[in-house]
C-alpha positions, -999 to +999 in steps of 0.1 A: +367-117-277+330-115-265+309-141-283+284-138-305+252-157-299+224-139-318+239-160-348+233-194-331+191-178-319+184-168-353+199-204-368+176-222-342+149-197-351+149-199-387+153-244-379+119-238-365+100-220-385+112-245-415+102-275-396+066-260-387+060-250-421+064-289-428+049-302-400+018-285-394+006-288-432+012-327-429-009-324-394-041-309-416-056-292-383-078-270-395-096-291-417-104-322-388-140-312-376-161-336-364-192-340-396-226-359-386-238-392-406-271-379-420-301-400-415-315-412-448-342-394-458-369-424-456-361-435-426-373-395-410-409-400-410-421-380-381-433-343-390-441-313-370-474-295-371-474-257-356-506-243-334-503-208-328-523-196-303-525-157-300-538-132-275-552-106-289-565-078-255-590-103-234-597-132-262-571-157-276-577-179-309-553-208-325-546-214-358-555-240-367-584-247-348-582-282-353-549-298-353-550-337-374-521-356-366-508-390-385-509-419-360-472-426-348-458-401-379-465-368-363-464-342-334-476-309-326-462-276-313-481-248-299-466-208-295-479-186-282-474-146-282-487-141-246-464-149-215-470-180-202-493-208-215-507-238-200-532-270-219-551-291-201-566-326-220-603-324-213-623-353-190-648-376-214-620-380-241-611-410-260-592-434-231-563-427-225-576-388-224-546-375-232-530-385-268-497-372-252-472-390-230-447-362-229-466-325-234-447-303-219-454-264-214-424-240-205-437-197-208-448-192-247-444-224-258-455-261-254-447-291-277-442-330-274-413-354-288-435-385-292-462-391-319-495-400-305-500-438-303-537-439-294-567-447-316-580-427-340-608-401-318-614-363-313-592-350-282-610-314-269-586-294-245-581-265-234-559-238-239-551-207-212-529-182-222-526-158-194-553-169-172-577-167-210-594-201-218-599-212-256-614-246-259-596-264-295-592-298-302-567-326-318-582-353-342-558-382-346-563-399-380-546-434-388 
């Protein structure tokens, strides 16, 4: 008489399904995601100012023309509709000449990550977008 192994496999299958239905919900794998701890609102004092550098034909304009930054509290980011932008701080500015230690430009974007830690003053700079130049300034206020 042939052995019927189908019922044995079926019994193990249903045992596995029953045990799985008890074990997997207990593990609660779907609810385990990394949750960042939010920082208290009082400690987030850095603000970002955005300067729009718009190229129209052979002229460029900036908005706002004068950027006022609070010392040790605000940073600035420049964005453009052109292809490439470059920012150079001019000679004759108050010491240290460039208020930003980490100014970086990449394509259509220039920005800093550290608020200026310099004495209050007006810092003139030259912004170039696709070879067109404009001379606005940054004012650091207390």
